[in-house]
C-alpha positions in Angstrom: 19.1 -10.7 -28.8 18.2 -14.0 -27.4 14.8 -14.8 -26.0 16.4 -15.0 -22.6 17.3 -11.3 -22.9 13.7 -10.2 -23.3 11.9 -9.8 -20.0 8.4 -8.7 -19.1 7.8 -7.2 -15.6 4.8 -6.0 -13.8 4.2 -3.9 -10.6 2.8 -5.5 -7.4 -0.9 -5.0 -8.4 -0.2 -6.0 -12.1 -1.8 -3.0 -13.6 1.5 -1.6 -15.0 3.8 -3.8 -17.0 6.8 -3.2 -19.3 9.3 -5.1 -21.4 13.0 -4.8 -21.7 14.7 -6.3 -24.8 18.4 -6.1 -24.0 20.6 -8.2 -21.8 20.8 -6.7 -18.3 23.8 -7.6 -16.2 25.2 -4.4 -14.6 23.6 -2.5 -11.7 24.3 0.9 -10.3 23.6 1.6 -6.6 23.0 5.2 -5.6 23.5 6.2 -2.0 22.5 9.8 -2.1 20.1 11.3 0.4 17.4 11.9 -2.2 17.4 8.1 -3.1 17.4 7.2 0.6 14.4 9.3 1.4 12.5 8.2 -1.7 12.9 4.5 -0.8 13.3 4.5 2.9 16.3 2.3 2.5 20.0 2.5 1.8 19.3 4.2 -1.6 18.3 2.8 -4.9 19.8 0.1 -7.2 19.0 0.2 -10.9 19.9 -1.2 -14.3 20.2 1.4 -17.1 18.9 0.4 -20.5 18.8 2.1 -23.9 15.4 3.8 -24.5 14.9 1.7 -27.7 14.9 -1.5 -25.6 12.3 -0.4 -23.2 8.5 -0.3 -23.7 5.4 0.0 -21.6 3.0 -3.0 -22.1 0.1 -1.7 -20.1 -0.9 0.9 -17.5 1.4 3.7 -18.5 -1.4 6.1 -17.5 -0.9 4.9 -13.9 2.8 5.8 -13.8 3.3 8.8 -11.6 6.5 10.8 -11.6 7.9 13.2 -9.1 10.9 15.4 -9.9 12.9 17.3 -7.3 12.3 21.0 -8.0 15.4 22.6 -9.5 17.1 19.3 -9.9 17.3 16.5 -12.5 16.4 13.8 -10.0 13.0 12.0 -10.4 11.3 8.9 -9.3 8.4 6.9 -10.9 5.9 4.7 -9.2 2.5 3.0 -9.7 -0.4 5.2 -8.7 -2.4 2.1 -7.6 0.1 0.1 -5.5 3.2 2.4 -5.1 5.7 0.0 -6.7 8.8 1.9 -7.9 8.9 1.8 -11.7 11.3 2.6 -14.5 11.9 6.3 -15.4 14.0 8.7 -17.4 17.8 8.3 -16.6 19.0 10.8 -19.3 18.2 11.8 -22.9 18.7 8.3 -24.2 18.4 5.8 -21.4 15.8 4.5 -18.9 16.5 3.3 -15.4 14.9 0.1 -14.2 14.7 -0.6 -10.4 16.7 -3.8 -9.7 14.1 -5.2 -7.4 11.8 -5.6 -10.4 14.3 -7.9 -12.2 13.5 -11.2 -10.6 13.7 -13.1 -13.9 17.4 -12.3 -14.4 18.6 -11.8 -10.8 21.1 -14.6 -11.0 23.2 -12.6 -13.5 23.0 -9.2 -12.0 26.0 -7.6 -10.4 26.4 -4.2 -8.8 29.2 -2.6 -10.8 29.1 0.9 -9.5 28.2 2.6 -6.2 27.6 6.3 -6.7 27.3 9.2 -4.2 29.1 7.1 -1.6 30.2 10.3 0.1 26.7 10.8 1.3 25.7 7.2 2.1 24.0 6.4 5.4 26.5 5.8 8.1 24.7 2.6 9.1 25.0 1.1 5.6 28.0 -1.1 4.8 28.8 -1.8 1.2 29.6 -5.5 1.0 30.3 -6.2 -2.7 33.0 -5.6 -5.2 31.3 -2.7 -7.1 33.5 0.3 -7.8 32.8 3.1 -5.3 32.5 6.7 -6.5 32.3 9.6 -4.0 29.9 11.4 -6.3 28.1 10.4 -9.6 29.6 8.9 -12.7 31.1 11.3 -15.2 
């Protein structure tokens, strides 16, 4: 890992911060209705990193999580300022909202669009990312 691959990020109020120690290049954009309602936008775009490369630096006690009852979908946010924060993607990975990745934005590319079958009719996908009607399998 080069030093350029290690990034430290904080929420808008600065009370929550984390570090990622792997190179991030690929993004995943989810267009499902749950992500649209959670963000009030077209959905959510995230990087996915191995758990061993992610660590909270401060403010983990301020991280709030909401999980959809009866579903594996969850979102995480700062209790103080509301900034969307990283959360559990699956048993071995963490998702990191792409909007937090300013330090490496010049190398980020949306590789996959998921749940395109339920995307908002007003949203036009304008990049080369592979489009999937549902999630990745």
